[in-house]
N, C-alpha and C positions, 0 to 999 in steps of 0.2 A: 822722379816725380818733383817737380815744384810746386811749392804752396808758400802761402804768406809767411814772411818771417815778424810779422807783428799784426795783432789784433786791434790795435790801435788806429782809428785814422786819424790819417794825416792834418796837423791844425792849417786850416782856412788864412788868406791873407783877412787880416780885420777889414770887415765893412764898415761905411759909414753911415751912424746913426739916422734914422727917419726926421730925428728932431732937430739934427745938426749935419745936413750933407755940405760938403763942398762948398768955397764958393765958385760961383761960376767963371768960366774959364776966359783969358783974355786971349785974342787972337795976337800973333807974332808975326813978324816981317821973314823970318825965316823960313816957317812951315816944316819944321823938321818931326815935330811932334806926330805928324800924319792926321790922319782925318778924323772927325768931331763924330762923337755917339751918345746917345742918352741912354746913360744908365738908370736902375730903378734899384731901388734898396731891397732885400730879400722880403723883408717884412714888408713891403707893401705892391709886392710882383703881382698878386692874387686880387687886388682891390682892382675899381674900376677907374676907368683911366686918369679921370680928375682929381682922385685921392691918392696916387701915387706921387712917392716923395723922389724926384728926380733930378739927375744931376748930370752933366756933360762934361767930355774928358777927350782928349788929344789921344790916337792911340795910332800905330803902325800894325797894320794886319799884312801876313804873308801869305794867308791860307786859309778855307771856309769848307765847308759842306753844307748841302741842305737836307734837312729831314721829313720835311713836308714844305706844301706851298707857305706855311706861315712861320715853322720853326727850321731855324737852322743855326750852326755854329762857326764865328771866326775867330783868329787866335794871330798872335806875334808874340816875339820873343822881345822882351825891354829891360835890359842889364842883368841878362842870365837867367830873368825870371820869365816864366809863362804866362802871357795874361790871354784868358779863355774867355771869351762871351757865347753867351745863349741870346736867341729873341725868340717869341714865339705870336709877335704881331706884325709879320712882314717887314722886319727891321726899324721898326717904330720905336721901341724901347728895346734895351739890353738888358741883362744879368749877368754882373759877375760870378763865373765859376772858375775861376784861376784856383790852381791847387796851392799848396803852399809855396811859398818863395824861396825856402829852403832848399827844395829840390833844383838847382841849378841846371838846367841845358846849355849845349855849347853853341848849337847851330838850331836853324828854323826845322819846324815839324811838318812834314809832309803826310797827309791825309790817305791812310790805307798800309803806309810804311810805319810811322810812329806816334798814329793818333787814328781811333775810330769810336763811333756813336753808334749804335743800332736803333736807340729812339732819345728820347729828349731827357731820359730818367739813366741810360747804363752807356757807359762810356772807359775807353782804358789808352791810357799814354803811356809810351816806353821813353825813359833816359836811357839811353846807350852809355856803356863805361864810359868814363872819362879818366883820364890817368890812372889811380890808386881805387877810384869809384868802380862800384859794380852796377852792371844794369839791372836797371830796377822797373817794375810796373805799376802806375797808377789808375785803379778801379772806383768809380764812383755807381752806386745803383739809385740815388737820388738827385739826379740833375745836376751835380758840383757842388751841393752843399757838402758834403765830406770827401775826402777819398781817402782810400786803405793803398797802404803800400806792400808790394809783393817783391821780395828778391828772386833777381833769375842768375845767379853764381854761375851755373853751366854753360849759362845760353851764348857768352859773348858779345856779338854786336846783332841787334835783331835788324833783319833786313824787310820783312813783310807783316801786315796784321790781317786777320779777315772773320769774320764773324757773319754767321746767317740768323744767331739771333740772340738773347741778353745771355743766354747760358751758353751756346756750343759756338767756339771760335780756334783758331789756330796762331800760333807765330812761329815764324821761320828766321831761324838765327842761322851765323857763319862764326864757326870757329877761326882757327888761322888761314891765312891766305897767301898768295902769294900771284905774280903775275898770271891771269888765264886758269887760276886755280881758285877753289874755294870751298873749304868743310862746309856741311849744309845741317843743321839740325832742325827737326820738324816737332813742335808740340800742339797737344790740343787739350782742351777744357771742356766739360760736358757739364760746370756749374759756375761757368764766370769765374772761379775762383783757383781752383787746382789746378795744375798743371802737369802733364806726361806724355813722354818723348815717345811720338810715334813712328819716326824715321830720322835715322842719320847715316852718314858716309864716312863717319870719322875712323871706326875699327875695322875698316877691312884693308889690305894692300892696295896701295893705288892700281894695280895691275887687275885687282880680283873682286872690283866693285860691283854686287848684283846688279842686274838689268831690271831689277824692280824698286831703285834706289834714284832719285836726282844726282848725277856722277858729281866728282868735286871741278870737273872741268866748267869753268865761265862762273860768273858771279849771276846771283839773283837780283831780278830786275823787278818783280813781284807776284803776288801772289790773290788768286780769288777763288771763295768756294762760292756757287750758286744753291747750294744744298748738303745736308749733312756727310754725304757721301760723295761727291761730285768736286771737284777741285782743279785749277788749272794754276800754272807757276811758269811764268817766261824767265830766260836764262841769257845773258848776255856774252857768247864767247867774242873770240878778238875781229871777228868780222862777220860777223853772222849772230844770229838769234836762235833759239829753240823752244818750245812749247813741251811741258808736263803736262800729262793728266792722270787723275788719280780718281777712281771710284769706288772706293772702300775707305773714305775717312781720311786720307792720308798716310797710308802704311806703305802702299806700292804704287808707285807712279811708272808712266810708259811716254815715250817719247811719241809726238804727233810724227804721222808718215806723211800728213798732208801739208801742214801749216810751215812757213819759211822753206819748200820744196819747192816752190813753182817757178815755170819756166820765165814769166814775168818779173821775177827777182834776179834773172841771172845778170841783168846789163847794170845791174847795181852793185858800186864799187865795197858798198857796206850797208848792211841791214840792220837797223834799231828799231827795235820791240818797245813797246811800252807795256803798263800793266793791264793783264784782262781787265776788261769791264763787265760786271753781271749787270744786264740790264732789265728795268723791272723789279718791281717786289720779289715777286715770286714767278720763275720760269726757267725758260732752259736758254735762254739768248745771253750770249756773249759778244762783245768786240773785242778787239784787239787793235791799237792803234800800230801802224809802222810809217818809220822815216825811211825812203830808200836815196842813198848818197850815189848822185851821179855827176863826179867831176866836182865835188865840193858844192853841191846845188842840191836841195832838198826836195824832195818828192813824197806828197803824202798819199798813203795806202791805207787798209785797214782790212782785218780777216773778221768776218762775220759768220756765228753758227747760230741755228735756230733749234737743233737738238742735242744742249750740251754736248759738244765737240764732234760728235759722230761724223758730220760732213761740215765742210767751211765753205764759203765763196771769199776769193780777194777781189777788193775794188780797189782800183787806182783812181784818187779823188783829184778832179780837173785844177785846185785851185792852190796856190802855196802862197804868195804874200810875200810882205816884208816882213819878218820875224822880229824886226826893232820898230815897227810902227803899224798898231792895231791888228796885228794877225793870232791865229793860234791855229792848231790842229783839230781836226772836228772832233766834235763831240758828240754822243747819241744817248738816250735815253730811251729808244726802242730802235730797233732795227731800221722801222719804218718812220724815225722821228729823228732827226738829227741837225746837229748847227754846226756852222762854223763861220769865221770872221776874216777878210782877206782886207788888208789896207782899209780898217776902218768901216767896213760894212759887212753886215751881218746877212749871212746866205742860210736858206733852210731847205732840208732834202728829206722827200717822202719812199726814196728808192736806195737805200744804203748809201748814200752818197754818188751814184750816177749821174745825178744830175740836180742841179743846186739852182731856187730861186733866192734873186738878190731882192733884199729888203730897201725901202729910200733911207740915203743917208741920213740918222736920226742928229738934230742940231746938239742936244745935251751930249751924247757919245762924242761926236766931232769936236766938241770943244773941251771933253776932258782931258780927250787923247792926244790936244796940243801939249799938253801938261805932264799927261800919264801915258806915254805911247807904247809902251809894253805891257802887252795880254799875261797875264799870270794864269788864271784859270776862267773857266765858263761852265757851269754847270745848269741844266734845267731839271727840277723835278717833276716838272708836268706839262702838258702843250702850251700851256701860259706861262707858266714862273719860272722864273732862271736868275741867277745871279752871275756878275762879272766883277773880278777885281784885276785892275790898273794898277801901274806903279811907272814910276818916274827911270829915267834912264838909269841914274847912280842909286836905285832901289832902297832911296831912302824914304820914300814916301807913296804911300798908295790910296785908291779909292776902291769902294765897293758899290757897286749898282746893281740893279735891279729892274728886270723887264715882267710884265702881267699878261704881256698880249702877245708871247711868245717870238719875243725878240724884236718885234718892230718898232718899239720904241722904250727908252731905257731913263730912269731916274735914279738921282744917288740915294744913297742910304744913310 
């Protein structure tokens, strides 16, 4: 059992007072600070727009996640400190919900691996062990006003996080690993605080690992649960991928006999899977992005299920584009509602990616892609509202954009 090592909240970074917000920022020619966002002080965040105390900052964003049409989080790492922000008004203003700078981070955080929020109030952040420091878990239940820290002394390195509610969640961690091999441990919580081990492959002889656990072969790509019982985990082996499914809350897992075993993949030199994506708020739809490498050229595909993994469809997407300019692997909100960007043009599909409709090239998006050509992430939370994060080639600067018409047009946040 893994429990909190302290009941005291982690002290947050000091916020500017409403009486004396920082001076307005000044632009510089280097532009290395990142994009500008408007922050509101916590004391005035719930007041009318004209009564809020506002100030602007430069920030470098590396990832984001939409929680609703109006609400989302975005973050980056500055001088080893996590800078985490939340908006509840379509990105017009933001609140700084960062944990204490005393908790240092060595690399950028990825949603679903290092950070998860189930709603605007409940979130978890993993800080994996660094040198002599152990892996810790930060948890907030008040929207980042305070953070509590839990020790995960036996977990090793956390490789995936998944929650189906503010109470029920799972942590996948790896113990010792070597080339092509990885010890895997799965923990579950039913109250969002105390964690219990539900699966491990570390205590069995290498040749006698039961068929009901995820084996040591391969490394964890990602994990997603769609309800308290059903979960999906993708594992990367040397040149192929595997999908494991649980239907008892994580205690027992079974390799899928359908996924990654299609004749359509035989021509691929290597097959790389992404993290399983649960589509919709509550349902049985899951999408697994797939990259098929053919003579060093990537081809995008996707596995889809509408019945929680009992049956699957493999769809080959017809477009790839230049990964260094305005292109990203297709993303889906529901099985029949997906988007892609190819060479700066946004496409939409209503049939699991078999056919795509191009939108006219957006003027502002095209202009921004000249400075920020690499697409980091795209997510749509509804058929209308989506966010897009783009960055420079050197990854030093980024821009967050939003669409409110299903990807037809874009504006800066």
